[in-house]
C-alpha positions in Angstrom: 0.0 0.0 0.0 1.2 3.5 -0.7 1.7 5.6 2.4 2.0 9.3 2.9 5.7 10.2 3.2 6.9 12.3 6.1 8.0 15.8 5.2 11.6 15.2 6.1 11.8 12.4 3.5 10.4 14.5 0.6 12.9 15.7 -2.1 13.8 19.3 -2.0 13.4 19.6 -5.8 10.5 18.4 -7.9 11.5 15.0 -9.3 11.6 14.6 -13.0 8.9 12.4 -14.4 7.3 11.4 -17.7 4.0 13.1 -16.8 3.7 16.8 -17.6 0.8 18.4 -15.8 0.4 21.1 -18.4 0.2 18.4 -21.1 -2.8 16.8 -19.4 -4.9 19.9 -20.2 -4.8 18.9 -23.8 -5.9 15.3 -23.2 -9.1 14.4 -21.3 -8.2 10.7 -21.4 -5.3 10.8 -18.9 -6.3 8.8 -15.8 -5.0 8.8 -12.3 -3.6 5.3 -12.8 -1.6 6.5 -15.8 -0.3 9.4 -13.8 0.8 7.0 -11.1 2.6 4.6 -13.3 4.3 7.4 -15.2 6.0 8.8 -12.1 9.0 7.4 -10.4 7.8 8.9 -7.1 4.0 8.6 -6.4 2.4 12.0 -5.7 1.9 12.7 -2.0 -1.8 12.4 -1.1 -2.7 10.0 -3.9 -6.4 9.2 -3.6 -7.6 6.2 -1.5 -9.5 5.2 -4.6 -6.3 4.6 -6.6 -4.7 2.9 -3.6 -7.7 0.6 -3.5 -7.4 -0.2 -7.2 -3.7 -1.0 -6.9 -4.3 -3.2 -3.9 -7.1 -5.1 -5.7 -4.8 -5.5 -8.7 -2.1 -7.1 -6.7 -4.6 -9.2 -4.6 -6.3 -10.5 -7.7 -3.0 -11.8 -9.0 -2.6 -14.1 -6.0 -6.3 -15.1 -5.7 -6.2 -16.2 -9.4 -3.7 -19.0 -8.4 -5.4 -22.4 -8.7 -6.4 -24.1 -5.4 -4.8 -27.5 -4.6 -7.3 -30.2 -5.7 -7.1 -32.0 -2.3 -7.4 -29.0 0.0 -10.3 -26.9 1.2 -10.0 -23.5 3.0 -12.5 -23.3 5.8 -13.1 -20.0 7.4 -14.3 -20.6 11.0 -16.6 -17.8 12.2 -17.7 -17.0 15.7 -19.2 -14.3 17.9 -16.8 -12.3 20.1 -17.1 -11.2 23.7 -19.2 -8.1 23.1 -22.0 -10.2 21.7 -21.9 -8.1 18.6 -18.4 -8.5 17.1 -17.6 -11.2 14.7 -14.3 -13.1 14.5 -12.8 -15.5 12.0 -9.7 -17.5 11.0 -8.9 -20.0 8.3 -8.1 -23.7 8.6 -6.6 -25.6 5.7 -8.4 -29.0 5.4 -6.4 -31.7 3.6 -7.5 -34.8 1.7 -10.9 -33.3 0.7 -11.5 -33.9 -3.0 -15.3 -33.9 -2.6 -17.8 -31.7 -0.7 -17.1 -31.1 2.9 -19.8 -32.1 5.4 -20.3 -30.9 9.0 -19.2 -34.3 10.4 -15.9 -33.8 8.6 -15.0 -30.6 10.4 -12.7 -30.8 13.4 -13.3 -28.8 16.6 -10.7 -26.0 16.6 -9.7 -23.4 19.3 -8.7 -19.8 19.7 -7.3 -17.4 22.3 -10.4 -16.3 24.3 -8.4 -13.8 26.3 -8.0 -11.7 23.1 -11.8 -11.6 22.6 -12.8 -11.0 26.2 -14.2 -14.5 26.5 -11.5 -16.2 28.8 -8.8 -15.2 31.2 -5.2 -15.2 30.1 -4.2 -18.0 32.5 -6.8 -20.3 30.9 -7.4 -18.8 27.5 -8.4 -21.6 25.2 -11.9 -21.6 23.8 -13.1 -24.3 21.5 -14.9 -23.7 18.2 -17.6 -26.3 17.5 -18.8 -26.2 13.8 -22.6 -25.9 13.5 -23.3 -24.7 10.0 -21.6 -24.7 6.6 -21.9 -22.0 3.8 -20.2 -21.6 0.5 -17.4 -19.1 0.6 -18.2 -16.2 -1.8 -14.8 -14.6 -1.4 -12.5 -17.6 -2.1 -15.2 -19.5 -4.0 -14.5 -23.0 -5.4 -14.8 -25.7 -2.8 -13.9 -23.4 0.0 -16.4 -22.8 2.8 -17.5 -20.5 5.7 -18.1 -22.4 8.9 -20.3 -20.9 11.6 -19.2 -22.1 15.0 -20.3 -22.1 18.6 -17.8 -21.0 21.3 -17.4 -23.7 23.9 -15.5 -24.6 27.0 -12.6 -27.1 26.6 -14.2 -29.4 29.1 -14.7 -32.5 26.9 -18.5 -31.8 26.8 -18.4 -28.7 24.6 -20.3 -26.7 27.2 -21.3 -23.3 25.8 -19.3 -20.4 27.2 -21.4 -17.6 28.9 -21.5 -15.5 25.7 -22.7 -18.4 23.6 -26.4 -17.6 23.2 -27.0 -20.1 20.4 -27.2 -23.2 22.6 -30.2 -21.8 24.5 -31.9 -20.9 21.3 -31.5 -24.4 20.0 -33.1 -25.8 23.1 -36.1 -23.4 22.7 -36.6 -24.2 19.0 -36.5 -27.9 19.7 -39.3 -27.6 22.2 -41.4 -25.6 19.8 -40.5 -27.7 16.7 -44.0 -28.9 16.1 -45.2 -25.3 15.9 -42.8 -24.6 13.0 -41.8 -21.1 14.0 -40.9 -18.9 10.9 -38.9 -15.7 11.0 -38.2 -13.0 8.5 -35.7 -10.5 9.8 -35.2 -7.0 8.4 -31.6 -6.0 9.0 -31.0 -2.3 8.8 -27.5 -0.8 8.8 -25.6 2.4 8.0 -22.5 2.9 5.8 -19.8 5.3 7.0 -16.7 6.8 5.4 -13.7 4.8 6.7 -11.6 7.9 7.3 -14.4 9.9 9.0 -16.2 8.1 11.9 -19.0 10.7 12.1 -19.9 10.9 8.4 -22.3 8.5 6.8 -21.7 7.6 3.1 -23.0 10.3 0.9 -23.1 13.0 3.6 -21.3 16.3 3.0 -18.0 16.9 4.9 -19.5 19.8 6.7 -23.2 20.0 7.6 -26.0 17.7 6.7 -27.7 16.3 3.6 -31.2 17.2 2.6 -34.1 16.2 4.8 -35.4 12.6 4.8 -37.8 11.7 2.2 -36.1 11.0 -1.1 -33.8 8.3 0.1 -36.2 5.5 1.0 -36.1 2.9 -1.8 -34.4 5.6 -3.9 -32.7 5.6 -7.2 -30.2 8.1 -8.6 -26.7 9.1 -7.5 -28.0 12.1 -5.6 -30.1 9.8 -3.3 -28.7 6.3 -3.2 -25.2 6.1 -1.6 -23.5 2.7 -1.6 -25.6 0.6 -3.9 -22.6 -1.3 -5.2 -22.0 -2.5 -1.7 -25.6 -3.5 -1.3 -25.8 -5.4 -4.6 -22.4 -7.1 -3.9 -23.6 -8.2 -0.5 -26.9 -9.6 -1.9 -25.1 -11.6 -4.5 -22.5 -12.9 -2.1 -25.1 -14.0 0.4 -27.1 -15.8 -2.3 -24.0 -17.5 -3.5 -23.1 -18.6 0.1 -26.5 -20.1 0.6 -27.9 -17.5 3.0 -31.7 -17.3 2.7 -32.3 -13.8 1.5 -35.6 -12.2 0.4 -34.6 -8.7 -0.6 -32.9 -5.4 0.0 -33.7 -1.7 -0.2 -32.6 1.8 0.6 -33.8 3.2 4.0 -35.1 6.5 5.2 -31.8 8.1 6.3 -29.3 8.7 3.6 -26.5 6.1 3.7 -28.8 3.6 5.5 -29.9 0.4 3.9 -31.8 -2.8 4.7 -31.7 -6.4 3.7 -34.1 -9.2 4.7 -33.1 -12.7 5.8 -35.8 -15.4 5.7 -38.2 -16.9 5.9 -36.2 -19.3 8.0 -37.5 -21.9 10.5 -36.2 -22.2 14.0 -32.4 -21.9 14.6 -31.8 -21.3 10.9 -32.9 -17.7 11.3 -30.1 -16.8 13.7 -27.5 -18.8 11.9 -28.3 -17.1 8.5 -28.5 -13.6 10.0 -25.1 -13.9 11.7 -23.4 -15.1 8.5 -25.1 -12.4 6.5 -23.5 -9.8 8.9 -20.1 -11.5 8.5 -20.4 -11.3 4.7 -21.5 -7.6 5.0 -18.5 -6.7 7.0 -16.2 -8.5 4.6 -17.8 -6.8 1.5 -17.4 -3.4 3.2 -13.8 -4.3 4.0 -13.2 -4.8 0.3 -14.8 -1.4 -0.6 -13.0 0.5 2.1 -16.2 1.5 3.8 -17.3 1.0 7.5 -20.6 -0.6 8.3 -22.4 -0.1 11.7 -25.4 -1.8 13.2 -25.8 0.9 15.8 -29.5 1.6 16.4 -29.1 5.4 16.3 -25.9 6.2 14.5 -26.8 9.9 14.0 -28.6 11.7 16.8 -31.3 14.2 16.1 -34.1 14.2 13.5 -32.9 11.1 11.6 -34.3 7.6 11.6 -32.6 5.0 13.7 -31.8 1.4 12.5 -33.8 -1.6 13.6 -34.0 -5.3 13.0 -37.8 -5.8 12.6 -38.6 -9.4 13.2 -41.5 -10.9 11.3 -42.9 -14.0 13.1 -45.5 -16.8 12.6 -46.2 -20.3 13.6 -48.0 -23.1 11.8 -51.2 -22.3 13.7 -51.0 -18.6 12.8 -50.6 -19.5 9.1 -53.6 -21.8 9.0 -57.2 -20.9 8.5 -58.5 -18.7 11.4 -55.0 -18.2 12.6 -55.8 -14.6 13.5 -57.0 -15.7 16.9 -53.7 -17.3 17.7 -51.9 -14.1 16.5 -54.0 -11.9 18.8 -53.4 -14.3 21.8 -49.6 -14.1 21.1 -49.7 -10.3 21.0 -51.4 -10.3 24.4 -48.7 -12.5 25.9 -46.0 -10.2 24.3 -47.6 -7.1 26.0 -47.5 -8.8 29.4 -43.7 -9.3 29.0 -42.8 -6.1 27.2 -40.0 -5.2 29.6 -38.5 -8.6 29.4 -38.3 -8.4 25.6 -36.9 -4.9 25.6 -34.0 -6.1 27.9 -32.8 -8.5 25.2 -33.7 -6.5 22.1 -30.4 -4.7 21.7 -28.0 -2.3 23.4 -28.7 1.4 23.0 -32.3 0.8 21.9 -33.5 3.6 24.1 -31.9 6.1 21.7 -34.0 4.7 18.9 -37.4 3.8 20.5 -38.5 7.3 21.2 -42.0 7.4 19.8 -40.7 9.2 16.7 -39.3 8.1 13.4 -41.6 5.1 12.9 -41.1 3.7 16.5 -43.2 3.3 19.6 -41.9 4.6 22.9 -39.6 2.1 24.6 -41.8 2.3 27.8 -45.1 1.7 26.1 -46.4 -1.4 24.3 -48.8 -1.0 21.4 -50.1 -3.0 18.4 -52.0 -2.0 15.3 -52.9 -2.9 11.7 -50.4 -1.4 9.3 -49.1 0.9 12.1 -45.4 1.5 11.8 -45.5 3.6 15.0 -46.6 0.6 17.0 -44.5 -2.0 18.9 -46.3 -4.8 16.9 -47.5 -4.2 13.3 -50.1 -6.5 11.9 -50.0 -6.5 8.1 -53.2 -5.6 6.3 -53.1 -8.9 4.5 -53.1 -10.7 7.8 -56.0 -8.8 9.1 -57.9 -9.3 5.9 -57.2 -13.0 5.4 -57.5 -13.8 9.2 -54.2 -15.6 9.1 -50.5 -15.0 8.5 -47.9 -13.3 10.6 -47.0 -10.1 12.6 -44.0 -7.9 12.8 -42.2 -7.1 16.1 -40.7 -3.6 15.4 -38.9 -3.3 18.7 -35.6 -5.1 18.1 -32.6 -2.9 17.4 -30.3 -3.3 14.5 -27.5 -4.7 16.7 -29.8 -7.3 18.4 -28.6 -10.9 18.9 -31.0 -13.0 16.7 -30.6 -16.0 18.9 -31.9 -14.0 21.9 -34.7 -12.3 20.0 -36.1 -15.4 18.2 -35.8 -17.5 21.4 -37.6 -14.9 23.4 -40.4 -14.6 20.8 -41.0 -18.4 20.8 -40.8 -18.6 24.6 -43.5 -15.9 25.1 -45.7 -16.3 22.1 -45.6 -20.1 21.7 -44.4 -21.8 24.9 -45.9 -19.1 27.2 -42.9 -19.1 29.4 
């Protein structure tokens, strides 16, 4: 990568080069890359765009090398100590000429003291593979492996931050009810070199008021579409169950939908979709945040609306079951809020398409309610409802498990 040179290392005289700035005025076809390759010394302050292009060119050379026919690169993915951060590392699997199955994957380990999941004196945490996806970055036979973090006790006991194991237990107890989830993951894109400036926002000040950005088209309204489209394609290639994507109300904010998925699959697919999003943004040199209120003030926050139904709700006259479930949710509103994401009080204010965090409400087609009942559900007397309370940084294992415990198991 080209780095900015300290002033003391710069030449006192302008270096001779084959590029003449005055000559460029007569040719509109001269590009930044041509300028770079024509100079012996790269110009100080060369744009990050050119740096990115150069990095990609070098990277592509090595990635084009053929993979060994008997080896598979497995990227083990797990959730870190904050409950929001994702970690990963690669294991080279040998003697695999055919498709790798879950039973073929070894339990691995990592340094839990570096992820705030174990003390330094006893830092080893085990990685137990639970789900395989195709790798959209390395492609070929290579795979992404979602893992549970477990204690090295011979029993693969989940560590305290492993919320998946509890969710598996809840989903198994409600298996006959066939719980389905469709999760709407909102997120915001930021400039990498400016932590406070969403993609598309001016360096000083604010963009135009909200209105033209939702489901928008046009360079003046939609900021980051190439990231959005790349993420969608990568997820579909990997095998993540995706049902769509769209621009959101605040400029620089987007949404994609994971589902419908049954049971534990919902949390697994959402976490892997987040991993893929972070990797895609890494390639584009853009930062993604799942903070529920990334910009304070009169701007929409970011949620993770969770659409939910059971077999009984989807059958004829399922509306009665839906209304009963909503009553149970109202009775445990505070319990749900406690597991619906950190910082959610900054988002659930009663404004910007939210209900107040302290008050439960439900309504047909009401995006200012805690629970929205779609008009199709009210009309057909069966279907699903949308829980609009979860924050964009929520843990899907906690949220889906809590919904099933309250609405189905009545716990």
